[in-house]
C-alpha positions in Angstrom: -16.9 -1.0 -12.5 -13.9 1.1 -13.4 -11.0 1.4 -11.0 -11.0 5.1 -10.2 -8.8 6.8 -7.7 -10.1 9.0 -4.8 -7.9 10.9 -2.4 -9.5 11.6 0.9 -7.7 14.1 3.3 -8.5 14.2 7.1 -7.3 16.6 9.7 -7.5 17.1 13.5 -8.4 14.2 15.9 -9.8 10.9 14.5 -11.4 8.8 17.1 -14.0 6.4 17.7 -16.7 9.0 17.2 -15.7 9.5 13.5 -15.1 5.8 12.5 -18.7 5.0 11.6 -18.9 7.9 9.1 -15.4 7.3 7.7 -16.1 3.6 7.3 -19.4 4.3 5.6 -17.6 6.7 3.2 -14.9 4.3 2.3 -17.5 1.4 1.9 -19.6 3.6 -0.5 -16.4 4.5 -2.4 -15.2 0.9 -2.7 -18.7 -0.2 -3.8 -18.4 2.4 -6.6 -15.1 0.9 -7.8 -12.8 3.4 -6.2 -9.3 2.7 -4.9 -8.4 5.2 -2.0 -5.5 7.3 -1.1 -5.7 8.4 2.6 -3.9 11.7 3.4 -3.1 12.0 7.1 -0.6 14.6 7.0 -2.8 17.1 8.9 -4.1 14.6 11.4 -3.0 15.4 15.0 -4.2 12.1 16.7 -5.7 8.7 15.7 -6.8 5.9 18.0 -6.9 2.1 17.8 -10.3 2.2 16.2 -8.9 4.2 13.1 -6.0 1.7 12.8 -8.5 -1.2 12.8 -10.5 0.5 10.3 -7.6 1.1 8.0 -6.4 -2.4 8.3 -9.8 -4.0 7.6 -10.4 -1.6 4.6 -7.1 -2.3 3.1 -7.7 -6.1 3.2 -11.4 -5.6 1.9 -10.4 -3.4 -1.0 -7.5 -5.7 -1.9 -10.2 -8.6 -2.1 -12.1 -6.4 -4.5 -9.0 -5.9 -6.7 -9.0 -2.3 -5.4 -6.3 -0.6 -3.2 -6.0 1.7 -0.2 -2.7 3.6 0.1 -1.5 6.0 2.8 -0.4 9.3 1.2 3.4 10.0 1.4 3.2 12.6 4.1 2.0 11.3 7.6 2.2 13.2 10.8 4.6 12.1 13.6 1.7 11.5 16.1 0.0 9.1 13.6 3.2 7.2 13.0 3.5 7.1 16.8 0.2 5.4 17.1 1.2 2.7 14.6 4.4 2.2 16.7 2.4 2.0 19.8 0.4 -0.9 18.0 3.5 -2.7 16.9 2.9 -2.3 13.2 6.1 -0.2 12.7 9.2 -0.1 14.9 9.9 3.7 14.8 8.0 7.0 13.7 10.6 8.2 11.1 8.8 6.8 8.1 7.1 8.2 5.0 3.6 7.4 4.2 4.9 5.0 1.5 7.0 3.2 4.0 4.1 3.0 6.4 2.0 1.6 3.6 4.5 -1.1 2.8 4.8 -1.9 6.6 0.9 -2.3 6.9 1.1 -4.5 3.8 3.9 -6.7 5.5 1.9 -6.7 8.8 -1.4 -7.9 7.0 0.6 -10.6 5.0 2.1 -12.0 8.3 -1.4 -12.2 9.7 -3.0 -13.5 6.5 
């Protein structure tokens, strides 16, 4: 399998109802050898289920020698959800900084 890069953009509200579809999409792409970039710049709200999916998918893709990265622009409300969960300390981060914080969070738990 060739490591191909796929950018996925989301918008609006991402909640528990969307998680099965998003998870299946990410799984299919990972099974096809794609690394993922997740664009959350137009997302208004996420809930804990999306954060759990993102963390799990990031670990799973790393185990397959693939990657999942958060695109550089992230809405403040998305960042605030990560603050609420204790993954980051404040909501003034770029997507790259969020991505690095997620890596540190996963490393501390691994």
